[in-house]
C-alpha angles and dihedrals in degrees: 000000000000113000090200090068091069095061118058116217092232090053091055091046091050092050095044098093093051140079129209103239129187120221094215132067108258141200121227144163099227137051108263139137106284126094117259128201090226117101121210145091105329138105116308124053111232112173148310126264126189115265116257124192110273095038115126114249095221093092099039111131106232095185092058087048091052091054100036104024086228130113119243129175121217114233123199132204111230116233110215145182123269134221110234120191118192113202112192124193112239097171123130096263090063089069091074120112143150102185119087117253112276119251112249092014113139094229134219136225089262086072096055111126094355104067086209134138098243134197086249090053091052088048090051093053089050092048094048087050099050092043093052091050093047092050093049087057089055094249123142115250132193129177131206129185115217143188114133088358136333108306104168141012153127121257118243115278142143092210116141093248095047095101094056089048090052093049090048092051091049092049099047106040119103121252110221147099130056128283121260100194102192093045090051093050093048092050093046092051092047091057095044115056117191131024118321141165109248120204111196116195114190146120087246090213096155136099107297093227089059092051091046089054090053095048092046090060090052092047095045092066093053098259128142125225142197115201117204110192109204114198133166120247089243090054092050096043105021091208094177123125109185147073105270146160115249116203123200117234094209102053100286119144119258116252133189113241130188096215094194088062096039105042097086091047093045095051090047091052093044089051092049091049091050091049089054093050090046089049091052092048093050092048089060097042093251129137124237126198129179125222127203101207089215089066135064123274093222103077096048091046093046089051090049094049091047093055091051092049089053090050091049090050093051092050090049091050094057 
């Protein structure tokens, strides 16, 4: 397996101008790029405070002293690293795809026997891209595959070989079962202590109340999250014009559907569902972006990162 086959050069070029920012203040062990609550000698100047006996003189601001004849100490806000947990939906519905497999793509078990570019393959491409970006920032990254629980993953690390370990995991895990959102959230939180940025990649085709309950658990611990909703083009546009049987991928019974009659109602229902998921994300302060699997992951990821960078700049300007 060549890990390079899971990250397209054009995606890397599209993401190169951006940074993966957290909305919350984070704790970390290394100097990085995210705001830390600690004050001390570090990277970013924060404020002055008046000198008190016992303070070291190394950080006295002599220019302020020359103007005011008073001693002030420079304080700095430490920039630190971030823990990032990428949760990838490996349930049966993620095996769906209507685009042929991409030439040169490394492949996943979701493609077995179908030779199709599935929602899971698209999710893997997005996960590989954000993991590569985060590791380049010296953040610690971990990955978990989920359906009725967590059933595969790589523990958080910033080690040099971490990205290859992540790609191997994404490529080799089975894609089956149905998602249990609260169980997945509880297990992910149990494995990851402290604040983290969770990147959840899924088709989010589940009752909105279940999704909201899972997100509530993540938010309750003071974590941040980005939700990447991955849907096939046929699911987003429903371009069919025939009477056809529809078979569920998670144990549902097959039903005959006249797509010409059902199309308008289906698209309305899908939009209403996505609005509910988007509302849940917004209520917890999370971001949501929607992928079309027939398009590159780069533009959607770039737009999401740009919004978060703008948020970070506005917060820093306060």
